[in-house]
C-alpha positions in Angstrom: 1.9 6.8 14.1 3.8 4.1 13.2 4.9 3.2 9.6 4.0 -0.6 8.6 6.0 -2.2 6.2 5.5 -5.8 4.9 7.0 -8.1 1.7 4.5 -9.5 -0.7 5.6 -11.6 -3.5 8.9 -9.6 -3.9 7.7 -6.2 -3.1 7.6 -4.0 -0.2 4.5 -2.6 0.8 4.7 0.5 3.2 1.4 1.6 4.8 1.6 5.0 6.6 -1.9 5.7 8.6 -3.0 9.7 8.7 -5.4 11.4 10.6 -7.5 13.6 8.5 -8.9 17.3 9.7 -11.9 15.4 10.4 -10.8 12.6 12.7 -10.7 9.9 10.2 -8.0 7.8 9.3 -6.5 7.3 6.2 -3.6 4.9 4.6 -0.8 6.7 2.7 0.5 3.2 0.8 3.8 3.0 -1.2 5.0 0.0 -3.0 8.5 -0.7 -4.6 10.2 -4.0 -5.2 11.9 -5.1 -2.4 15.6 -5.9 -3.8 15.8 -2.4 -5.4 16.3 0.8 -4.0 15.8 2.8 -7.3 12.8 1.3 -9.0 9.9 2.6 -6.8 6.9 3.5 -7.6 4.1 5.3 -5.6 0.2 4.3 -6.6 -1.8 7.2 -6.5 -5.3 6.5 -5.2 -8.1 7.9 -3.2 -8.0 6.0 0.2 -11.7 5.7 2.1 -11.8 6.9 5.3 -12.0 4.8 8.7 -12.9 5.4 12.1 -10.1 3.6 13.7 -6.3 4.0 12.7 -6.5 -0.2 12.5 -8.7 -0.3 10.2 -6.9 2.0 8.0 -3.6 -0.1 8.1 -5.7 -3.2 7.2 -7.0 -1.3 4.3 -3.6 -0.2 3.0 -2.3 -3.9 3.5 -5.0 -5.1 1.6 -4.5 -2.5 -1.0 -1.2 -2.7 -1.6 -1.2 -6.7 -2.0 -3.9 -6.2 -4.6 -1.6 -3.8 -6.4 1.0 -6.1 -6.4 -1.0 -9.2 -7.5 -2.6 -7.1 -10.3 1.1 -6.1 -11.5 2.7 -9.4 -11.1 -0.3 -11.1 -13.1 0.2 -8.2 -15.9 4.1 -9.1 -16.2 3.1 -12.7 -16.9 0.8 -12.2 -19.0 1.3 -13.8 -22.8 1.0 -10.3 -25.3 
C-alpha cells in the first residue's frame, strides 16, 4: 500500500489506503500546511468503505481538498 501525497492551496494532503478486516478499503487522510512542519492537524472522520484501493485513494483526495477549501474559505470570511 502506497502513501499518496498531494499539494492543494498551500496544504499537503496525504492519503494512506488501508484494508480493513472485511477486505474493504478505507483512506486515512492527514492534512498540514505545506510550508510548516509544526502546524499539523489530522482531521478525524469516518471514511466510507470501498471495494478497490483506487476508490479509497480518490475519496481521500476529494475529502482532503474539500477540507482545505473549507478551511481556506473560513479564514477569509469577515467576522
